[in-house]
Structure formats: C-alpha cells, structure tokens
C-alpha positions as CSV (number, residue, x, y, z in Angstrom):
1,M,46.8,-53.6,25.5
2,S,47.1,-56.3,27.8
3,K,45.3,-60.2,27.3
4,K,43.1,-59.2,29.7
5,S,41.5,-56.4,28.4
6,K,41.4,-58.5,25.2
7,R,39.0,-60.8,27.2
8,N,36.9,-58.5,28.5
9,R,35.9,-56.1,25.4
10,T,33.2,-56.8,23.6
11,K,32.1,-55.9,20.2
12,S,29.1,-53.9,19.4
13,P,27.1,-54.8,16.6
14,S,27.8,-51.7,13.8
15,I,24.6,-49.6,12.9
16,P,25.2,-47.1,9.9
17,N,24.1,-43.7,11.0
18,R,21.7,-43.2,7.9
19,Q,19.2,-46.2,9.3
20,L,19.0,-43.8,12.9
21,V,18.3,-40.1,11.3
22,P,15.9,-39.5,9.2
23,N,17.1,-38.5,5.4
24,E,15.7,-34.8,6.2
25,K,17.4,-33.9,9.4
26,Q,21.0,-35.5,8.5
27,P,23.7,-32.6,7.5
28,Q,24.3,-32.7,3.7
29,V,27.7,-33.6,2.8
30,G,29.6,-30.4,2.2
31,A,27.6,-28.0,4.7
32,K,29.2,-25.9,7.0
33,L,28.4,-25.8,11.1
34,R,27.8,-22.0,11.9
35,S,28.0,-21.4,15.8
36,T,28.4,-17.9,17.4
37,I,29.8,-17.5,20.6
38,E,29.3,-14.0,22.1
39,T,31.3,-12.8,25.2
40,H,31.4,-10.0,27.7
41,I,34.7,-8.7,29.5
42,E,34.5,-6.1,32.1
43,S,37.4,-4.5,33.9
44,Y,38.8,-1.9,35.5
45,S,41.8,-0.6,37.1
46,G,42.1,1.4,39.7
47,P,41.4,1.3,43.7
48,L,37.7,1.2,42.9
49,P,35.7,-0.4,40.8
50,N,32.7,1.6,38.7
51,P,29.9,2.6,40.6
52,S,27.6,0.0,39.0
53,L,29.7,-2.5,40.3
54,L,30.5,-1.2,43.7
55,R,25.9,-0.9,43.9
56,E,25.8,-4.9,42.9
57,F,28.4,-5.3,46.1
58,D,26.2,-3.6,48.4
59,S,23.1,-5.5,47.2
60,V,25.0,-8.7,47.8
61,V,26.9,-7.2,50.9
62,P,25.1,-4.1,52.4
63,G,27.7,-1.7,53.3
64,C,30.1,-3.4,51.0
65,A,30.9,-0.9,48.9
66,E,31.7,1.5,51.8
67,R,33.4,-1.1,53.3
68,I,36.0,-1.0,49.8
69,I,36.2,2.9,49.2
70,R,37.4,3.3,52.9
71,M,39.8,0.7,51.8
72,A,41.1,2.4,49.5
73,E,41.9,5.3,51.1
74,Q,43.5,3.9,53.5
75,Q,45.9,2.2,51.5
76,Q,46.3,5.6,49.9
77,Q,46.7,7.6,53.2
78,H,49.3,4.5,53.8
79,R,51.0,5.0,50.5
80,H,50.9,8.6,51.0
81,L,52.8,8.0,54.5
82,L,55.5,5.8,53.1
83,E,56.1,8.0,50.1
84,R,56.5,11.1,52.9
85,T,58.9,8.7,54.9
86,V,61.2,7.7,51.9
87,V,61.8,11.6,50.9
88,M,62.4,12.8,54.2
89,G,64.7,9.9,54.3
90,D,66.5,10.9,51.1
91,T,66.4,14.6,52.2
92,A,68.0,14.2,55.8
93,R,70.8,11.5,54.5
94,A,71.4,14.0,51.5
95,N,72.2,17.3,54.1
96,K,73.9,14.4,55.8
97,G,76.4,14.4,53.2
98,L,76.8,17.8,52.6
99,W,77.6,18.5,55.9
100,V,80.5,15.6,56.1
101,G,81.7,16.1,52.7
102,G,81.8,20.2,53.5
103,S,83.5,19.1,56.6
104,I,86.6,17.2,55.2
105,A,87.1,19.7,52.3
106,F,87.1,22.3,54.9
107,I,89.7,20.2,56.6
108,F,91.7,19.8,54.0
109,L,91.2,23.0,52.7
110,A,92.4,24.0,56.4
111,G,95.4,21.3,56.2
112,A,96.3,22.9,53.2
113,V,96.8,26.6,54.3
114,F,98.2,25.5,57.5
115,L,101.0,23.5,55.3
116,I,101.9,26.9,53.6
117,H,102.0,29.0,56.4
118,D,104.7,26.4,57.8
119,G,106.4,26.5,55.1
120,H,106.0,23.5,52.7
121,D,104.5,25.4,49.8
122,W,104.3,22.7,47.2
123,A,102.7,20.7,49.7
124,G,100.1,22.9,50.6
125,A,99.8,24.1,47.2
126,I,99.6,20.6,46.0
127,L,97.0,19.5,49.3
128,G,95.0,22.5,48.2
129,S,94.9,21.8,44.4
130,I,93.2,18.5,44.6
131,D,91.3,19.7,47.0
132,L,89.5,22.2,44.8
133,A,89.3,20.0,42.2
134,T,88.0,16.9,44.1
135,L,84.9,19.7,45.0
136,V,84.7,20.9,41.1
137,G,84.9,16.9,40.2
138,V,81.6,16.2,42.4
139,F,79.7,19.3,42.0
140,I,80.0,18.6,37.5
141,Y,79.7,14.8,38.1
142,G,76.4,15.7,40.3
143,T,75.4,18.2,37.9
144,V,75.2,16.0,34.9
145,T,73.4,12.9,37.0
146,R,71.1,15.2,37.8
147,R,70.4,16.2,33.6
148,T,70.6,12.7,32.8
149,E,67.9,11.6,35.2
150,R,65.7,14.8,34.3
151,T,66.0,13.6,31.0
152,Q,65.4,10.1,31.3
153,K,62.2,11.5,33.3
154,A,61.1,13.5,30.9
155,Q,61.2,10.3,28.1
156,L,59.3,8.3,30.1
157,M,56.0,10.8,30.6
158,H,56.6,11.7,27.2
159,P,57.9,8.6,24.5
160,A,57.7,10.7,21.4
161,N,60.3,13.1,22.3
162,K,63.4,11.8,22.0
163,H,65.5,14.3,23.0
164,P,64.0,16.9,25.2
165,N,65.6,19.7,25.9
166,R,66.0,19.8,29.6
C-alpha cells in the first residue's frame, strides 16, 4: 500500500456478531445451508421454432409467425436451387470429361491402327496396348473409388455396421 492510502484509512470499531443478532436467529455451528436452483431450458433445432414459441412471437409482433415460416420456406427453396446447380454442374463436368477422355483414347487407338497399317507393327502394338491399359486402369480406378465412397456413406448413415456388404 502507498503511504497516502494508509493515512486515509479509518478503523471501524469491531462489534461481535453475537451482539447484533438475537440468539434464536443465529445459525447453529455446523448447520448446513440449503438452496435450490431450478432452471428451465428449452431448445429447438431446424428452421422453425415449436408452435408455442411461434404463438408467443406472434403475440408480441403480429404477423411474425407467418414471416418466420415464409423465411424458412425461402431458405429451403434457396438451398434446393444451390444443390440443383451443384449437381447439374458436376454432371456436366463429368460428361465433358468422358467425351474428352473418349476422344483422346480414340485418337490414340486410331494412331495405333495407322502405325500398324503403315508397317510399324511394334510401335502400333505398343501404342494400342498403352491405350487399352490406360482405359482399363481408369475404369478400375473409377469402380474402386465409387465403391469406397458408398462404403463410407453407409458407415456414416449406419455407424453400427462396421463393414457393410456394399
């Protein structure tokens, strides 16, 4: 403490507690103090509150319940539009990839046929084999990837099934 605070401090006379509280109102030594706290918690999940809460909102602000429901409907429409856009974009991208990959495979296969027809049997056979092996590899990779994704989704949806059949 600083010297200033020591000078300004005053002493209050000490009065024992027993003189202020009558004997019958004094807590007994060793007595336990009990208190009860009651808490009421209400929660909801999802876009809409429960009907009783909607009624309360509507009683405070007339028309509020209808606005809340309309807002949830608009949010759902927006989410559906976004999901549809994503799915359509993924489908278009997958189709373009198939067309480009098929075109490249066809060009290599045509090149292999041309090389064999032109008298370069070994070069044509090697190019054709590489083309065929690549196509088979991509097909197997895609099949394994889809199977793995299905297995992971099944495990997420049914955690009790550790190793689903499909």
